[in-house]
N, C-alpha and C positions, 0 to 999 in steps of 0.2 A: 174749694167750696163748690157745692152743687146748688141747683135751684131749689128753693123751698117747695116748689110745685111737685117735685118727685115724692115728697112725703104725703101729700094730700091724697094720693091714689091708694095708699095702704090703710086698711081699717085700724091698724096699730096706732096710727098717728092722727086719726080723724078728729078727736075732740080738741086738739091743740090749737092755740091761737096763732095768728099770723106772725106775731113777734116770736113766739116759741119755735115755730117752724123755721124762721129766719136764723135764730140762734143755733138750731140743730144743723142747718145747712152750712153754717160757718165752720163747724168742726167736722165736716164730712167731705169725703172725696169719692169719686166714681172709680171703681176698679173693674178690670176685665180679666177673666180666667178662661183658659182653654179647657176643653173636655179632658177629664182625667187629672187635672191639676189640683193639688191640695191647697185649700184656702186657709184652714186652721187645723191644729192637731189636738187631740184629747190630752188633757192634763197640762197643756202649755198655758201661759198667761193669756187670759181673755182680753186682748187689747183692742178689739173692735166689735161693735154690734153691726150686723149686716142686714140691709133691706135688699131683697132680690128684685132687680128690675126686669131681668129676662134670663131665661135658661133655667137650670135646676141644680140644686145642691143636695148630694146624698150624704146623710149623716151615718157614720159608722162608729160602733162602740167596741172597745176591747173586751173580750169575754173570758180570758184566762191568762195565766202567767206566761204562756208561750207567746203572747202578743197577738193572738189571732183576733180578728175583728169581724163583725157581721154588720150588714146594712140594717138600719133601724127605721129610716124614714127618708123620703125624697120630698124636698120642699121647692116650691116654684115662685113665680112672679108675685110680688105683693106681700110675701111672707118675710118674717124676721127670723134671723138665725144668730145665735151667739148671746142668748140671754144671760149667760154666765158673766158677762161683762158688768152686770149690775148686782150680782149675788156673790158674796164672799164665799170662798177664797179667791174669786175672780180667775178661775181656771176653766177652760172648755171641758165639758162633760162628754163630748164626742168629737170625732174628727169630721171635717167637712170637705168634700171633694166635688168639684164641678162635674156634673154628669154630662152636660152639654156645654157648648160655649155659653158663658154666664157673665152677666153684668150685674154689679151690685153697687149700692151706696154703702161705704164703710164709715161708721161713726166712731171717732176716737173715744175709747172707754174712760180714760182719765178725765177728759174734758166733759164727757157726758155725765159722769158722776158729780163733777163740780157744778154743772148746770142744775142737776137734780137737787143739790144741796142749797144752791142760791135761790132757786125758784121752787118753792114747796108744792105748788100746784102742778108744775111740770113733773117734779119728782113723784108725786102721788100718781099721776097718770102713767108714767113709765113703769113704776113698780106694780101697779094694778094690771097693766097689760102684760108684763112679764109673768106675773102670777097666773094669768089666764093661759098664756103660752105653755107654761110648765104643766098646768093641769091638763091641757089638751094633749100634750106629748105623753104624759103618764097614761091617759085613757087609751091613746093609740098604741102604746107599748103593751098595755094589758091585753088589748084585743089581739095583737100579734102573738103574744105569748100563749094566749088561750088557743089560738089556731094551730099551734104545733103540739099541743098536748094530745095524747091518745084519747079516743072516745071512751066514755065511762062504760063499765060492764063488759 
């Protein structure tokens, strides 16, 4: 269990009540990763939602049948990684690697989904925030893709 205080610092968790933060803390643990260490892998079961406390996580996506991957984003302190834990089929859509020494709060996905089902207000908030994260990541990806296209004409 971690302190509920760690969630208060992230915009993702701001609207939650003290009771909701405490219940989240009870299903969470702090984890530490060395630079270069893989935290999760694309297409594997999304068993945790991560809140980055310090350091940075680079997201990488497989781009072809040869298994080559490219970096798509680097996320830092206060950001949430692993939204796939709340979206069926509950598999990571990218791999995450610690870019620097990284500390995270890891929230167990099965317990998190159970909390969301038991507390509809908490569930609504979580899914609303996840939708916002997905939309932002899509916008960021679109901008990166546009930057690699040749200039028109």
